[in-house]
C-alpha positions as CSV (number, residue, x, y, z in Angstrom):
1,M,151.8,122.8,90.5
2,E,152.4,125.9,88.4
3,K,153.1,129.2,90.3
4,K,150.3,132.0,89.0
5,T,151.3,134.9,87.3
6,I,150.5,138.5,88.3
7,W,147.5,138.1,85.8
8,D,146.2,135.1,87.2
9,L,145.6,136.5,90.5
10,G,143.3,139.1,88.6
11,R,143.9,142.2,91.5
12,D,141.3,145.2,91.4
13,S,142.8,148.4,90.7
14,V,143.3,151.1,93.5
15,E,139.6,153.0,92.8
16,V,138.4,149.7,92.4
17,F,139.1,148.3,95.4
18,R,138.2,151.3,97.6
19,S,135.2,151.3,96.2
20,K,134.8,147.4,97.3
21,A,133.0,146.6,100.7
22,K,135.2,146.4,103.7
23,I,134.9,144.1,106.5
24,P,133.6,146.3,109.5
25,L,137.3,146.5,111.3
26,V,139.3,149.8,112.2
27,V,143.2,148.8,112.8
28,V,144.4,151.5,115.3
29,L,148.6,152.2,115.7
30,D,149.1,153.7,119.0
31,N,152.3,155.3,119.0
32,V,154.1,152.3,117.0
33,R,157.5,153.9,116.0
34,S,158.6,151.7,112.5
35,L,157.7,153.0,109.8
36,N,158.4,149.5,108.5
37,N,156.0,148.0,110.1
38,I,153.4,150.5,109.5
39,G,153.6,149.5,106.2
40,S,153.5,145.8,106.9
41,V,149.9,146.7,108.9
42,F,149.2,148.6,105.6
43,R,150.0,145.6,103.3
44,T,148.1,143.3,105.5
45,S,145.3,145.8,105.5
46,D,145.0,146.0,101.9
47,A,145.0,141.5,101.2
48,F,141.6,141.4,104.3
49,A,140.0,144.6,102.9
50,V,139.9,146.1,106.3
51,E,137.7,149.5,106.4
52,R,140.5,151.5,107.6
53,I,143.7,152.6,110.0
54,M,144.1,154.8,112.3
55,L,147.3,156.9,112.8
56,C,148.2,157.8,116.4
57,G,150.3,159.6,118.1
58,I,154.2,159.5,117.3
59,T,152.9,156.4,114.4
60,A,154.5,158.1,111.1
61,C,151.5,159.0,108.5
62,P,152.2,158.5,104.4
63,P,154.0,159.6,102.4
64,S,157.2,157.8,103.1
65,P,160.0,155.7,101.2
66,E,160.1,153.6,104.7
67,I,156.6,153.0,104.8
68,H,156.3,152.3,100.9
69,K,159.2,149.7,101.3
70,T,156.4,147.6,102.6
71,A,153.3,148.5,102.0
72,L,153.8,148.1,98.6
73,G,151.6,150.9,97.3
74,A,149.1,149.7,100.0
75,E,149.2,153.1,101.5
76,D,147.3,154.9,98.1
77,S,144.2,151.8,99.0
78,V,143.6,151.7,102.9
79,A,142.2,154.9,103.9
80,W,143.3,156.0,107.2
81,E,143.8,159.1,109.0
82,Y,145.8,160.9,111.8
83,F,145.5,161.3,115.6
84,E,147.7,162.9,117.9
85,S,146.5,161.1,120.4
86,T,144.9,157.3,120.8
87,E,142.9,158.2,123.0
88,E,140.8,161.1,121.2
89,C,141.1,158.5,118.2
90,V,139.3,155.8,120.6
91,R,136.9,158.4,122.1
92,R,135.3,159.0,118.3
93,L,135.4,155.2,117.5
94,K,133.3,154.5,120.9
95,D,130.9,157.6,119.9
96,D,130.6,155.8,115.7
97,G,129.6,152.7,117.4
98,Y,132.8,150.7,117.6
99,C,133.9,148.2,120.2
100,V,136.8,148.8,121.0
101,C,139.5,145.8,121.5
102,A,143.0,146.4,122.6
103,L,145.3,143.5,121.4
104,E,147.8,143.5,124.9
105,Q,148.7,141.4,127.7
106,V,146.7,142.3,130.3
107,K,145.0,140.2,133.4
108,G,141.1,139.2,132.2
109,S,142.0,139.2,128.8
110,V,140.4,136.6,126.1
111,E,142.7,134.4,123.6
112,L,142.1,135.6,120.7
113,Q,140.9,132.2,119.6
114,D,138.5,132.7,122.1
115,F,137.3,136.3,120.7
116,A,134.3,135.3,119.0
117,V,133.3,138.3,115.7
118,E,129.8,138.8,115.9
119,S,128.1,139.1,113.0
120,G,126.6,143.1,112.8
121,M,129.1,144.4,115.4
122,R,132.2,146.8,114.1
123,Y,135.1,146.9,115.6
124,A,138.6,148.7,116.1
125,V,141.4,146.9,117.3
126,I,144.6,148.4,118.6
127,A,148.3,147.7,119.0
128,G,150.2,149.4,121.1
129,H,154.2,150.7,120.5
130,E,157.0,147.5,119.8
131,V,158.3,148.0,123.3
132,H,155.7,149.4,125.4
133,G,152.7,148.4,124.2
134,V,149.0,149.8,124.1
135,G,149.6,152.7,126.2
136,Q,147.5,151.9,129.8
137,A,145.3,154.5,129.4
138,V,144.1,153.3,126.2
139,V,143.6,150.1,127.2
140,D,141.5,151.9,130.7
141,M,139.0,152.8,127.5
142,A,139.0,149.2,125.7
143,D,135.9,147.5,125.7
144,R,137.8,144.3,125.5
145,C,141.3,143.3,125.6
146,I,142.8,140.2,123.2
147,E,145.7,138.3,124.0
148,I,147.3,136.1,121.2
149,P,148.7,132.9,123.4
150,Q,152.0,131.9,123.0
151,C,154.5,129.0,124.2
152,G,157.8,130.1,123.3
153,T,160.5,132.0,125.5
154,K,159.9,135.6,124.5
155,H,156.7,136.9,126.0
156,S,156.0,138.9,122.5
157,L,155.6,139.0,118.9
158,N,156.4,141.7,116.2
159,V,153.5,144.4,116.2
160,S,153.1,143.9,112.8
161,V,153.0,140.1,112.9
162,S,150.3,140.1,116.0
163,V,147.8,143.0,114.1
164,A,148.4,140.1,110.9
165,L,146.6,137.1,113.4
166,A,144.1,139.8,114.5
167,I,142.9,140.8,110.9
168,W,143.0,137.5,109.9
169,H,140.8,136.1,113.1
170,F,138.2,139.5,112.6
171,F,138.6,138.3,108.4
172,S,137.6,134.6,109.1
173,G,135.0,135.8,111.7
174,F,133.2,137.6,109.5
175,Q,132.9,134.7,107.3
176,G,135.8,136.7,105.3
177,G,135.5,137.0,101.5
178,C,137.1,139.4,98.7
179,G,134.5,139.5,96.5
C-alpha cells in the first residue's frame, strides 16, 4: 500500500470548512491549563467537525504559539468562545437547548460506550483541569455525567485523549461523516 499524499487527502480550506455542516457537539474546556492539550482539542475538533469549543476560566485562548504547536492551524478553522466561568458557559448552553454532559468520574455516571447519542439532540461535553477534573459546581449543573472506563493502574487519561474519545463517540453516534 502506498501512503496518501497531501493532495490525495483533498482537505478543505479554512473558509470551506467553516461553512460546512458540523456535528451538533460543543466541547467545553473547564480550566484546562496545558496549552498543548488545548491545541490538541482544537485539532481533534477540526478532524471530526465539532460545532465549536468553549474555553473557560484559566483555559488559554488563541492566538498562542503553544496552542498552535499542537493545533496546527485548527485554532483558525474551529469556532471558539471564551467565558470567565464555566458555570456561565453551562447556563448559556442549557438556555440554548444543549444536553450538557460532564466527562468525569462520578457516582452514577454512564460509561461512554453505554451513552446513547440521540438524533436531533445537541450536546455539550465538558472536560476539566488536568489534575482536578471538572469542577464540582459544574458537575452539579450537568444533565449527565459520562465516564471512560479504564482497566489499568492509573485513574485517568490525559484530558486531550479523553476529549478525543468522547468526540469520536459522538461523531460515530451521529452517523458521522465528513461530507
